[in-house]
N, C-alpha and C positions, 0 to 999 in steps of 0.2 A: 536486764535492759533497765537503766536508771528509767525511775518513772515519774521526772519530772522534766516538763517542756515550758515553753515559751510561748505555744497555741498548740494544742488538739483538734483536729480538725475531723467532725462525725458523720464520716459518708465519704467514699471516694469515687463520686460520678466527677466529668469533667471539672466541671465548678469548684468542688472540693480542693480536686488535685491542684489545677490550678493555683488558686489560690494559695494553698499547703506552698507550692516551687517558689511562687513569687515570695511569700515569708521566708522561706529556707533560704532564697538568692539574696535575700537583704541579710539574713546574717541570723535570722532566728531557728531556734531547734523547736522542729515541727514534726507530730505526728498524726499521722493520719488513721482513724479506725471505719473497718469496713465490716457488716453482718455477715458480706458474700464470702464464699470461696475466692472470686475474681474481682479486681478493681474495674472499676470504671463506669458503673452503673449501666444506660441506655446504649453504651460506647465500648460494652465487653464482648468479647466475640467466644464463640463455644464450638467444638467440634464433634461432629456426629460420625463415626468412620474415618472415608476419607475428605471429609467436607469439613472446612471452617466458614461458619457462619455470625456476620454480624445482629446481634440483638436485636437492633433498629435498624431504621432506613434516614439515611443522611446524606445530605447533599450540603458540603458547606462554602462559601467563598474562601478561598485560599490563594491569592495573587499575590505573587513575590513582593511587593509592596502595598500590600493591603494590610488591615486590620488584626487578622488572625496571626499572620507570618511574624508582625509587627510583634506583637504579644510572646513569640516562640522566640524573638531575636532578643527581646529582653532579657530572655532565659538561659542564651545559648544554646539552643535543641534544637534550631529549627533547620539545622543541616542532620539531623536524626530522624528528621520527617519526609518521606516521598511522598509527592502529591500529584497525583492526576487529574490533567485537566476532562472534565467533561465536551461531548461533542455536542451538545446542547443543555440549558437551563433545566427543562423539561420537554415532554411531551404530551397531547391528548387527544384520546378519543371519544369523539360524542355523535350520536345524530348527525349534527350539521358537518362532520367531517374531522377529519384529521390533520394537527399540525405539531409541530416541534420549533418552540422557540430557542433560537442559540444564546449560547452562553457568552460571547463576549458583545459588548455594548454596540459596536459599529456594525454588526453583524445584526444585532436586536433591533437597531434604529431601520435597516435596509428590508428588514421582514415586517415591520409595521408598516414601512411604504407603501410595500407588497400587497398589505390586505389594508390597505385605502385608509392610512394616517394620513390626516391633511398636516401641512406645512405647520399651521399652529398647534395641533394637536401634539405634534412632536415637541415644537419651540416650548408649551406650556409644562408636558412631561419632563421634558429633560431641564428647564429651569426649575422643576419642583425636587427633583432627583436632584441636581446641585447643592441645592439650598439644603435637603437634609442632610446630604453629606457632609455638607462645612460644618453645619450643627450637630451631626451625631457620632462624625469619625474624625472628623482634622480635629479636636481637642484631643483625643487621643494620642494623637501623635505627637502632638504641643506641649502636653500638660508637664511633662515629666510625671516626679514622686505624687506630684501635687491632686487630689482630689478635684476635680470641677462639679460643682452641683450641677443640676438640669436648670436649661435656661424654663425657666416657669412661665414666661410669657408665651413661648414657644409651643411648648408643652399643652397650655389650659387651651389653645384654640383645639383643640381635638376632642376636646368633652362631649361626649356623646355623638362623638362622628364617625360614620360608617365609612369604611373601605369603598363598598358605592359610592356614598357622598363624593370622595374625596377625587377617585379617579373620575366620577364621572363631572366633577367641575373643570377636569383638565384634556381631558378627551372627550370632543362631540362627537367622535364618530361611533358608536356601539360595538359593530365588529371590534374594535380595537379594545375597548373596555373589556370584554369578552373573553378576548385573548389572555389579557393580565390575569381576571378573576379566574381562569382554571388552573391558576398557580397554588389555589384552597387548600391544599393537603400540606402544605408547608406552614400554617397556623391551625390548621385542626377546625377550620369557620368559616361559614361559607362567606358574601361578601356582604352582604346586607346587616349582618351581624358583628364581623370583625368591628375589631378596631384600627382605625384609620392608619393611627401611629405606628400602632405594633406590626401592619400588613406592606402599609406602605416601607416601613423600614427594610423589611426584608426582602423584598423588590428592589428595594435598592441596590442593597449593597452586593445582591448577588449580580445586577446589571452593572454596577462600577467593580465588584474584583471579581467578578464569573461563580463560576459553579466549580467543584473537585472533590476526590474521592481520596483518601487516604492509601497507601499503597502499604498493602497488608491489613486493612482496616483500623477505622479509630481507635482502636485497642492499643494501635502504636505509637498513638499519640496518650494514651491515657500511660504507657509504658515510659514513653518518656519522661512523662510530669513526675511520675513516684519515681523514676529514678534519680533526677532532679533533687528531689528529698533525701533520698535518701545518701546521695553523693554530699550532700551539704551537713551530714550529719543526723539526719534525722529519719524517722523511720514510716513505713507503711505496713500496717497488719490486717489479715482479715480473717474470718470467721470471730471477730469482735464487735458483739451485741453490747451496746450503751445501754442502758437502763436507769443511769439517772446523772443529772447534771447538779452536781452538790454547792449551793449555795450560801457563801458567809459576807456578813456586812452587803449585799446586796452586788456582789460579783461573782461570779462562777470560778470557785478555786480547784475544783478537781469532778474529775469526770470517772463515771462507775461502771463497767460492765458484768455481764452476768457472769462469768468465771470467777468473780470475786478479785480483778486486776481495779486498781485504782490510780489516777493520774494527774499529778497534782499541775496547773496551769495556769499563765497567767491572761491568756487571750482563748475563748472559746469560739469556734466556727460551724454553723450546723450547714450540714447540704445535703439534707435529709429532707422527708415533707415536713413544713411546720406545725400540721394537726398533732405531726407524733411528736414533735418538738414541745411545743406548748400546752400539752393534755398530756404527757406522758412521760417525758424527761424530766421536767421542772414540778416539783411539789406545787400544791394548790395555792400555798399564800406566797410564790414566788411568779406566780402565773400574771402574764399582763391583761388586765381585764379590759383594754381598750383595743388589745391586739384579738385577744380572743372574740369580742364581738367583732371585730373586723372580718377574722376568718368566717365565722359567720354566714358574711355578706359576700362571700368570695366562693364560688365553685370550679372545682377541678374539672380538667377539658376532659376529651375526647382519650378514650383509650382504642382496642384496637383487637381482631382477630387477626394474628398473624403466620404465615404460612413457610417453612423455611424447605425447598425443594433443592436437593442435591441431583444435580444434571450428567449427563455423560458426555465426554470432551467435543463431540460434533455438534452441539447444541450451542456452541459459540458461532458459528457459522449459519446458524438457523434463526438466532434472535438476535437482533442489530439492537433495539431499543434500553438507554441504561436505564433511566427511570421514567416511569409513565403513569397519566392516569386513564381510567375509562370511565365514563360515564353513561347513564341511560338516558339520560336528559342533560338539557345544555343550561336549563334549571337548578344550579348550585344552591338554593336556598331551599327548597322543596330535597334536595337529598339530605341534606344538612339537618332539616326541621324530622326527618325519619330517622335521623340519630339518634337524636336528644330529644323522640319523642319515645321513642325504642317499639318503633314499628318493627313489627314483624316482619322477619329474612325472607318471605317468599320467596324473593329473588336477590338476587343479587344488584344495587345500582351505583356503584363503585367498586372500584379497584386500583389500586396502585400497585404498582410492578419495579422491583430494582433488580437488576442485572447485574452481580458483579463483574467486577472489570478484570482482576489480575489474580485468579485464582489456579491458574496456569492448566492443567490437566483434569483440575476438579471445580469446575463453575456451578454457580449457584444463581438461582433465584428464588424472590422474596414479595411473598404476597401479604397486600395489605387490605383491610375492610375494617375500616371504624364504627366504632359501637362504644356503648357504655358500661360497666361491670357490672350496674342493676338492672341492664337487659336480661340477665340470666341468675339464678340462684341453683343452676350447677352445670360449671362453665366444661367439666371434665368431658359432659358428653355433647353440649351445643356447638361447643368448639369445632370438632368435629364434621358435628352436621352442617354448619356454614362454611367449613373449609373445602366440603364438597361441593359446594353452591361455588364458592370461589375459582376452585378447580375447574368444573362443568364452562363456569364463563370464560373462564382461561384459553379453554379447549375449545371454545367459540370461537376467540378472537387468533388464536394458533391452531388451526385443526391437526398439525401435525405433535403438539408438545408435548404428548402423553409419552410416545416413545422414546425419550429424552430423560423420564423423569426414573432417577435410582431411587432417592430417598426422600421422606417426608415427615418433617416435625411440626407441629402445632401449637402454640400460643396462645391466650390469650390476656384479659386483663387482669385475673387472678395469676396470673402466671408475670405477668410486668409486676405486679404489687409486692408478690412475693420474693424477686428475685433483685428487684430496685429500691424498693422500700416506699414508693412513692402510692401516695392514696389513692385509691380505685386503679391503679396503673394509667395513672394522668400520662398521657405524652408531652405536653408543654406545659407541666405546671399550671396554673390556673388558666382558664377558659380568656382566652383574651377577646372580648365581647368591648364594645364601644363604649359602656358607659368603665372601662376602665384603661384610661387612657394613658396613664402612665404615673399620675399622683397617687392614684385609687389602688397600685399594685404594692406588695410589701415593700416597706424598704429595707436597707443592708443591716442598718443599727436596729436595736429594740432595748425595751426600757431595764435590760441590762448591760449597764455599761461597758464589759469585756465580752460580749455575747453578738457575734454577727451571724447574718444569713446569707449564702449564697447556694448560687445554681438557678435552674429555671424558675423555681417558685417567686423569685424575686424581676426585677426590672434588668432588663428591661422584657425577659420574658423566656421561652421556649426555644430550641433548638441548639447546635454547637456553639453557632456565633455568637449570639445572645448570651450563651453561660460563660463563655470567657472574657465577653465586655463585662459582663457581672463580676465576675472574679478578679478581676482587673481594679473593679472599681473598690472592690469590698477590702482587697492589698492595701488599697492606697487608705481607706479610712482607717483602716489600723493601723499603719503608721500614722496618720494625723493625731490617734486617740494617745498613742505609746510618746510620740515625741510634742 
């Protein structure tokens, strides 16, 4: 294989694959290097007996006229992705009651009205949703290949502003605010600590563009992106562990892997943890001192214990929720504090469940409980203890569930760190706290002119939609640097 490329992408998460596909589609020869046996990062799937599991839990806005499909249309791969619309954005079960928020905007409005939202609440909320959409999404459709910098005046107003403060300024009815705050697992942080910019953007894009799954799982999206790179003359290689980015004259000229391969490149794109990139792959004399200081002030997001359950076919008629959140209290900030302070999990205080929607006669159910990697030093045993408590809670919620379970697999923060390369098994990149409002996040560009960063560690943050937008912006900045 020719060892010279226009761009080498380190890591094959959706950010790396999407950026690579956009570069390849523009005529660049692209190589993607992945350490794992499978591509996709948190979007890869795996099989156990007859069951296929997605490694992560995803619910993504993929309306036909939305941002995600716009990016796929740019690559001419939209026809390769079959989208399944969820009947609800999410369901919540707390001691105060059970509710499901619909996935379509008009139905959400009606739902809020039924739950005491006043006309002024809805007017203020919808006005702000429109403002966010115009500031964040519309430029994606109208800018072509030109990179449009963030509106600093718009961004700066969210410095140190929490999601709680922002929603409370719009909705004066606490019941409506609490319905929205129930979505906090989408960002992995409770409303009092979550950054308003990130969390409201997440709500906005689901409100505007719905909630969807990919038929066949999001690994089908990863495959379509990889196929585009290969179709355009590039390549995607697995089992390739990068051990050095070689810098000459303040530019990365070669990428070396542990098997002795060396690849020449004009552009380097990192889709891996910035901690690994800047402390391991770059020699000390080429590490950015300012960037390393910045990394020390940032914190990895939460991780989780995850339980993958293979279910018998009759399960589909028993379990109806697609994605749901159970909490033992409506005080979400207490749950979050328990997570980040590593409070002992004597009892489970929250549970996220995802019911697979298109596995035919081999349905699956995935359970998630947030934690931190440093909660335990012996995850092989600890994950099983927590998993049993998760199953016990699931049985309390659904008394007949055990008779449908045919297979169980359990993962931990160490599992995610090992298979995705994300520091601490972080699910969302950096923690999306209120002081990290946009400009405080890592930029796409670096102190090395031809080294770029893409994926959920950068702006706008974690989640499939955010990662794809980041990849689009990365590709535009690369085009600008070349031309």
